[in-house]
Steps between C-alpha positions, in 0.01 A plus 500: 500500500206705380372499855833628630493783245147604605606505863792729412269740319267510797789569738637774276292812545474779248655833600176687434313279741776534763488881491124498529511270795764714677289813458204331651677385814361646817723556799353541843661749736411638834368855467794627706751343258307632200500857638869474583578384142287780359687762707835356389385498136400868530840581652675308223306697237584827676871404518498396135349833396756686713782295348383584148481872585845497660643315203350759262632785720844340504503463122388862453771620741763291322400649164498854642845454656634362172368807314650732763833319476503537121416870532773546762760336277377698202519839675764438771758720329263788429648731769860453394409536132323831569813630671719371217278687254589825683869418461444411135333840449802671661739310272298587189496871597874495562575342163258738324663805663846375408393448136311827451690748712843346464571543869854449608614158610529591869134613519388184319711286734357681802145422379580131452661486847184649654287241322729219620476631857120505469502143366729373779284670764182347356654151490625545857141567612403163349767323708783491247854567615838445337735233632820650638793325335811714448771400751284233666578130524344289226167342604354254245148582625542866407773506236588325177871490420558560130875555523792450735804722517824454690535771761767478771363807683153355569398186688391208283133502391462876544286675243729723297248633249123502458414419137120510539293606800302242691176569684296380797122527499374499858824328608474230233759485222336567165825556312849414616780753460741406218850551636873467447664322796859503630709190524845448645791466269601136461877464468 
C-alpha cells in the first residue's frame, strides 16, 4: 500500500512545476507561419486599441448627450416663461394703475382684455388652440360631459354649454372641454 501511495505522489505533479514546464515548451513553426501569426497579432493589438478608443468615445458622447438632455429639460420652457413675464408685468402695471389712480372700471377692464388678447396670441404661437365645443356633437376625445340637460330643440349629445375651455397643443388634447350635453326627454 505504501508503494501505491508513492506511485500516486509521483504521478501527481505540483502546479508550480507544471507552469514552469509549460513556459519552457518550445514550438517549432515554419517562418512563413510565424510571420503570419505576428502580422495577425499586430492587427489584433491595433483592433483592440481602436476598440478601446471607440468605447471611450462612445462613453464620452453618452455622458455629453445626457448632460445636454438635462439642460434641455431644465431650460425648455425659458422662451415661454420670458413671454409670460412680459404679461405678468402688464398685469402688475394694470393693477397698480387701478389702485393708485382709481381709474374707472371700463378702462381697467379694457386693460385686462388687452392683456388676455396678448396672452392668447402668445399661446397660439406656441401651438395652443381652444377646442370648439358650443353647438357641436359630443366627442369623448375632446369633451368631458359634466352634466346632461333635457332639450327637445337640440339633437341628443349636442353640447349645450361650455363650462370650462379645453385646449389642443399642436393638435394633441392637453385639456378636454368640460361641457353640458343635451339628452332627449324620456317619457
